[in-house]
C-alpha positions as a Markdown table, in Angstrom:
| # | Residue | x | y | z |
|---|---|---|---|---|
| 1 | Unk | 4.0 | -95.7 | -172.2 |
| 2 | Unk | 6.7 | -95.1 | -169.6 |
| 3 | Unk | 10.3 | -94.6 | -169.3 |
| 4 | Unk | 12.6 | -97.0 | -171.2 |
| 5 | Unk | 14.6 | -99.0 | -168.7 |
| 6 | Unk | 17.8 | -98.4 | -170.8 |
| 7 | Unk | 17.9 | -94.7 | -169.8 |
| 8 | Unk | 18.4 | -95.2 | -166.1 |
| 9 | Unk | 20.7 | -98.2 | -166.6 |
| 10 | Unk | 22.8 | -96.2 | -169.1 |
| 11 | Unk | 23.0 | -93.2 | -166.7 |
| 12 | Unk | 23.9 | -95.5 | -163.8 |
| 13 | Unk | 26.7 | -97.3 | -165.6 |
| 14 | Unk | 28.0 | -94.0 | -167.0 |
| 15 | Unk | 28.2 | -92.4 | -163.6 |
| 16 | Unk | 29.8 | -95.4 | -162.0 |
| 17 | Unk | 32.2 | -95.7 | -164.9 |
| 18 | Unk | 33.2 | -92.1 | -164.5 |
| 19 | Unk | 33.9 | -92.6 | -160.9 |
| 20 | Unk | 36.0 | -95.6 | -161.5 |
| 21 | Unk | 38.0 | -93.7 | -164.2 |
| 22 | Unk | 38.6 | -90.8 | -161.9 |
| 23 | Unk | 39.7 | -93.1 | -159.1 |
| 24 | Unk | 41.9 | -95.0 | -161.6 |
| 25 | Unk | 43.6 | -91.8 | -162.8 |
| 26 | Unk | 44.2 | -90.2 | -159.4 |
| 27 | Unk | 44.2 | -93.3 | -157.0 |
| 28 | Unk | 47.1 | -94.9 | -155.3 |
| 29 | Unk | 49.3 | -96.8 | -157.8 |
| 30 | Unk | 50.6 | -99.2 | -155.1 |
| 31 | Unk | 47.3 | -101.0 | -155.2 |
| 32 | Unk | 48.0 | -102.4 | -158.7 |
| 33 | Unk | 50.8 | -104.7 | -157.7 |
| 34 | Unk | 48.3 | -107.4 | -157.1 |
| 35 | Unk | 46.8 | -107.0 | -160.5 |
| 36 | Unk | 50.1 | -107.4 | -162.4 |
| 37 | Unk | 50.5 | -103.6 | -162.7 |
| 38 | Unk | 47.2 | -103.2 | -164.6 |
| 39 | Unk | 45.0 | -100.3 | -163.6 |
| 40 | Unk | 41.9 | -102.3 | -163.2 |
| 41 | Unk | 39.8 | -99.3 | -162.1 |
| 42 | Unk | 40.6 | -97.4 | -165.2 |
| 43 | Unk | 39.9 | -100.2 | -167.6 |
| 44 | Unk | 36.7 | -101.3 | -166.0 |
| 45 | Unk | 35.6 | -97.6 | -165.6 |
| 46 | Unk | 36.0 | -97.3 | -169.4 |
| 47 | Unk | 34.1 | -100.5 | -170.1 |
| 48 | Unk | 31.2 | -99.3 | -167.9 |
| 49 | Unk | 31.2 | -95.9 | -169.4 |
| 50 | Unk | 31.0 | -97.4 | -173.0 |
| 51 | Unk | 28.2 | -99.8 | -171.8 |
| 52 | Unk | 26.3 | -96.9 | -170.3 |
| 53 | Unk | 26.7 | -94.9 | -173.6 |
| 54 | Unk | 25.5 | -97.9 | -175.7 |
| 55 | Unk | 22.4 | -98.3 | -173.4 |
| 56 | Unk | 21.7 | -94.6 | -173.6 |
| 57 | Unk | 22.1 | -94.6 | -177.4 |
| 58 | Unk | 19.8 | -97.6 | -178.0 |
| 59 | Unk | 17.1 | -96.0 | -175.7 |
| 60 | Unk | 17.4 | -92.7 | -177.6 |
| 61 | Unk | 17.3 | -94.5 | -180.9 |
| 62 | Unk | 14.2 | -96.3 | -180.0 |
| 63 | Unk | 12.5 | -93.1 | -178.9 |
| 64 | Unk | 13.5 | -91.3 | -182.1 |
| 65 | Unk | 12.3 | -94.2 | -184.3 |
| 66 | Unk | 8.9 | -94.3 | -182.5 |
| 67 | Unk | 8.6 | -90.6 | -182.9 |
| 68 | Unk | 9.2 | -90.9 | -186.7 |
| 69 | Unk | 6.7 | -93.7 | -187.0 |
| 70 | Unk | 4.0 | -91.8 | -185.0 |
| 71 | Unk | 4.5 | -88.6 | -187.0 |
| 72 | Unk | 4.2 | -90.4 | -190.3 |
| 73 | Unk | 7.5 | -89.4 | -191.9 |
């Protein structure tokens, strides 16, 4: 039938989230004075990583459910 759109969306958000997390951990901390001292890159990287994992989980769950239904178990 084709690839579920949640797979590439999940991978994209997970990769971008990881990049933001890495930049948030090793980036320049002087940039966070404008954001009230909050490491915005780290927090949004975590949000994007979780969203990517959720999308990947739902795509995998749908595929495994379809496989179970087609095999008759």
